[in-house]
C-alpha positions, 0 to 999 in steps of 0.5 A: 808739236813742241812749237805749237805748245810754245806758241800756245803758252806765249799766247796765254802769258801774253793774254794774262799780261794784257788782262793785268794791264787792263785791270791796272789801267781801270784802277788808275782811271777809277782813282783819277775819276774820284780825284777829279770829282773830289776837286770839283766838290772842293771847288764848289765849296770854295765858290759857295763861300766866295759868293756868300762872302761877296754878298755880305762884305758890303755889310761888314760894318753892320755885321761887326757892330752886331757882333760887338753889341753884347760888349758895347751895350754894357760899356759905360757911357763915353767909352768905345772900342778901339783899333790899335793896328793900322789895318785893323779897321779893314782886316777885322771886319774882313775876317769876321765876314769870312768866318761868317761865310764859312759858317753859313755855307756849312750845310752846303759844304757837308752836302758836297762831302756827303755826295762824294762819300755816300756812294761808298756807304751801305744803306744802314750806314746812310740811314744813320749818317744823315740824321747825325750830320743834320743834328751836328750842324744844328747843335753847332749853330745852337752852341753859337747862339747860346754863347751870343745871347746867354754867355756873352752878357754874363761874361762881359758884365762880370769883366766890366764889373770887376774893372778897378776904379779909374780904369776905362775899359776900351777893348781892341777890336782885333782882340775882341774878335779873337775872343768871340771866335774862341768862345763860339768855337768852344761852345759849338764843339761842346754842343756836339757832346750828345752826338759823340755820346750817341755814336759811341753807343751806336758803335757798340763801344760802350753802353749808357750805364757804363758811361753813367758810371764814369760820370765824375770823370766826364765832369772833370773832363768837361772842366779840362776841356773848358780850361783849354778852349776858353780864356783863362778865367773860372767863369768862362770855364764853368759856363762851358763845362756845365752845359757840356755835362748837361748835354752829356746827360741828354746824349745818354737819354737819347741813346737809351731811347733810340738804341735799345736793341743795340744796348741789349746786344752790347750788354749780352756780348753777342759778338763773335771774336775770332781767336785763331786766324784762318789756316789758308787763303782758301779759308780766308776767301770763304770767310769774305764770301760769307761776309759779303753774302750777309751784307748783301742780304742786309742791304736787300731788306726794306728800310 
């Protein structure tokens, strides 16, 4: 009888060990599947950038001429840009085409990232994420276009106009490329301000009225941001800070228009804060069950 009991106990223990091993193996296999998918997604992104780069590299001279046109159009006759480095005539257009390839493939890259992340998101999160991703890309492109067509003529006209008499302005192509990349990056980020404002309100972290009360600090922060990301001159900082302030106001308007219910719930304080921890693991399990049930009911609701 005792032998039978010991045998049954060993069988149960062996079965528990096997189940734990199978569970651990399945978790490791799931992790490996995700890593393999992530690797494939990243390879697709790199391949897309490489294809666009190879397609554009043969037009590298034309692309650089177009990028330098805002400065060349304002330079006095008889002057031109120069290359002070031995490899600059090759590396500068190469760098520009590579950057352009990355920018042009941003929608495809975000699509690959979205395809990897989307299965782990809830339906309401997907509904909010897609418009925000699209608007972020469009606003970043708008920032670059705004810098090229509006900021560059004003900025270069000012710099060339204050050149001392007898000084021939002959800009190095490498320094020029670094300058326009910094401006493009700064204005691309600055144009994301409406999205950041919208996200803060959507997350319930604040309300448009509270952010409007902090407007003086926002304006100062915009000038500090402009000081850090633009060349060290007042003109560049102001040309970046003022659009950032206006885009912040646009974000407030969008938040008030599209997030009326969220704003009302945030202002009324309809959030339950748990001040005491559950007394036992059983209470914690019940709490998780209730949360999962509520999430399942929300996902079953029609869009």
